[in-house]
DOTITOR-545762 format. One record per residue: x, y, z of N, C-alpha, C, CB in turn; residue in three letters. Coordinates in steps of 0.2 Angstrom, whole numbers, plus 5000, padded with zeros to 4 digits. Glycine has a CB too. Layout:
BEGIN
XYZXYZXYZXYZALA ...
//
This chain:
BEGIN
500549954999500050005000500450075000499749995006UNK 500450114995500650174995500450224999500650194990UNK 501050265001500750335006500550405003501350355011UNK 500150415003500050494999500450545001499250515000UNK 500650584999501050635002500650695004501650654996UNK 500950725009500450765013500350835009500850775021UNK 500050885010499950935008500550975009499350945011UNK 500950975013501451025015502150995011501451035023UNK 502150935010502650905006502550914999502650835006UNK 501850914996501650934989501851014989500850914986UNK 501651054993501851114993502551134993501551134998UNK 503151094996503751114995504051084990503951095001UNK 503651044987503951014980503651054975503650924978UNK 503151084975502951134970503351204971502151134972UNK 503551214976503851274977504651254975503851304984UNK 504951204977505551194973505551194965505851124975UNK 505051164963505051154954505051224954504351104950UNK 504451274955504451344953505251374955503851384956UNK 505451374959506051404958506551384955506351404962UNK 506651314953507151294950507051314942507151224950UNK 506351314940506151344934506251404932505751324934UNK 506051464938506251514938506951554936506151514941UNK 507451494940508151524942508351484933508751484952UNK 508251434931508351414925508251464920508051374923UNK 507751474919507351544915507651594916506651564918UNK 507851624921508251684922508951684918508451694929UNK 509351614919509851604918509951604910509951554921UNK 509451564907509351564900509151624898509051524897UNK 508851674900508751734897509351784897508251754902UNK 509751764903510451814904510851784898511051794912UNK 510951714896511251684891511151724884510951624892UNK 510451714883510151734877510351824876509351714878UNK 510351864881510451924880511251934880510051964886UNK 511551894883512351904881512551874875512851854887UNK 512251824872512251814865512151834860512151784864UNK 511551884861511251914855511651984852510451944857UNK 511651984847511952044844511652094844512152054838UNK 511852164846511452224846511452244839511852284851UNK 510952274837510852294830511552354828510052334828UNK 511852344822512352364821512252464820512652324814UNK 512552504824512252574824512752594817512452624832UNK 512452644815512652674809513152724812512052704803UNK 513852694809514352754810514452814808514952724808UNK 514652874812514652934807515352914804514653004811UNK 515352964798515952964794516652984798515853014788UNK 517152954796517752974800517953044798518352924798UNK 517853054792518053104788517553154784518553084783UNK 517453214785516953254782517153314779516553264785UNK 516753344775516953414771516353454772517153404762UNK 516253494773515753564774515953624772515453574781UNK 515553654769515153634763515353574756515053684760UNK 515053544756515253484750514553484747515653394754UNK 514553494740515153524735515053604738514953514725UNK 515653644736515853704738515453734734516553714738UNK 515053794735514553834731514953874726513953894736UNK 514653894721515053934715515153994719514653954708UNK 515454044715515554104717516154134714515654114725UNK 516354194715517054224714517554214717516954284714UNK 518154194713518854184717518754104720518954234725UNK 519254074724519254024726518654004732519854004726UNK 518453954733517953934738518253884742517353914735UNK 517753884748518253844756517753804757518453894763UNK 517953754760517753704764518153684771517753644759UNK 517753654775518053634782518053564782517553664790UNK 518653524782518853454781518853444790519653444777UNK 518453394791518453374799518453304799517753394803UNK 518953274805518953204806518953194814519553164803UNK 518853124815518953114822518753044823518353164826UNK 519353004826519352934825518852904831520152894826UNK 518752944836518252924840518652894847517752884837UNK 519252864846519552834850520152854852519652784848UNK 520352934849521052954851521652934848521152934856UNK 521652884843522052874840522252924834522052824838UNK 522952934832523052974828523052964820523652994830UNK 522753014818522553014810523053054806521853044808UNK 523253034800523553074795523153074789524253054793UNK 522953144787522453164782522953184777521853204784UNK 522953154771523153164764522853204760523253124760UNK 522953234755522553264750522953254744522453334751UNK 522253214739522453214732521953244727522553134731UNK 522353284723521953324718521953274711522453414716UNK 521353264709521253234704521653174703521453274699UNK 521653144708522053074709522853074708521753024703UNK 523053144709523753154708524053124715523953244705UNK 524653144716525053124722524853144728525553154723UNK 524753124733524553134741524953184743524553074745UNK 524853244746525053284750524853284757524953344747UNK 525153284764524953274769524653344771525553254773UNK 523953344774523553394775523453404782523053384773UNK 523553354786523453364794523553294798522753404796UNK 523653314803523853254809523553264814524553244811UNK 523053224816522753224824522353174824522453284826UNK 522053174830521453114832520953154830521153084839UNK 520853214831520153254831520353324827519753264839UNK 520153354823520253404820519853434814520853394819UNK 519853504813519653524808520053574805519153554809UNK 520153584798520553624794520153654789520953594791UNK 520253714788519853754783520253744776519753814784UNK 519953734770520353724764520053794759520053634760UNK 520353844759520053894756520353914750520153954760UNK 520553854746520653864738520453814735521353874736UNK 519753814735519453754731519253784725518953714735UNK 519453754720519253794712518753734709520153794706UNK 518453774704517753734700518253694696517253794694UNK 517953614696518353574690518753524693518853614684UNK 519353534699519553474700519353444706520053464700UNK 519453384706519153334713519653334718518853244710UNK 519453364724519953364729519753294733519953434734UNK 520153244736520053184739520453204745520153114735UNK 520153194750520553204757520453134760520253274762UNK 521053104762521153034764521353024770521452994761UNK 521052994775521252974780521552904782520852994783UNK 522152914786522552854786522752834794523052864781UNK 522852774795522952774803523652774804522652694806UNK 523752824808524452834812524952864804524652734816UNK 525652864805525952884801526352844796526252914804UNK 526152774797526352724791525952744783526052644794UNK 525452774784525052784778524952714775525552824772UNK 524852674777524552614774523752584774524852574777UNK 523552604780522852584783522252634780522752594792UNK 522052654776521552694774520852684778521452684767UNK 520652744783520252734786519352764784520552744792UNK 519652804779518952844776519252884771518552884782UNK 518852934768518852974763518353014760519252954759UNK 518653074759517953124757518153154751517753194763UNK 517753164745517953204739517453264739517753154732UNK 517853304737517553374738517653404730518053434745UNK 516953434728517153464721516753534723516753414714UNK 516753584718516553644718516053664713517153674716UNK 515553684714514853694708515253754704514053734711UNK 515053744698515253794693514753834692515453764687UNK 514653904692514153944692513453924691514253984688UNK 
//
């Protein structure tokens, strides 16, 4: 003959089951959260020029070239006009430099490289100027 469990025994078993399921559920939620990949945030461009294109007008136009690594690392910014040879334009982790000599016709490309090695291109921006 089997002995029936008492109500207090059943209550303890039920409570133990609920607690173990709750703890396991919390743990699996935590693991799922840790393993979930956050949606990729759209990164701001490393290097920009404003205005771009440069408005038409008399004489030379101007734009301000800005860059920011976001992590404090040094960037070398080089300038190439119409895909010609590059010349150093600026060096810093965060900077803005005005380029007051933008003419109509050529394409001015500002290229940001990581460090002084001039090997790893981080970003670039092409600047043009409207003709009248």
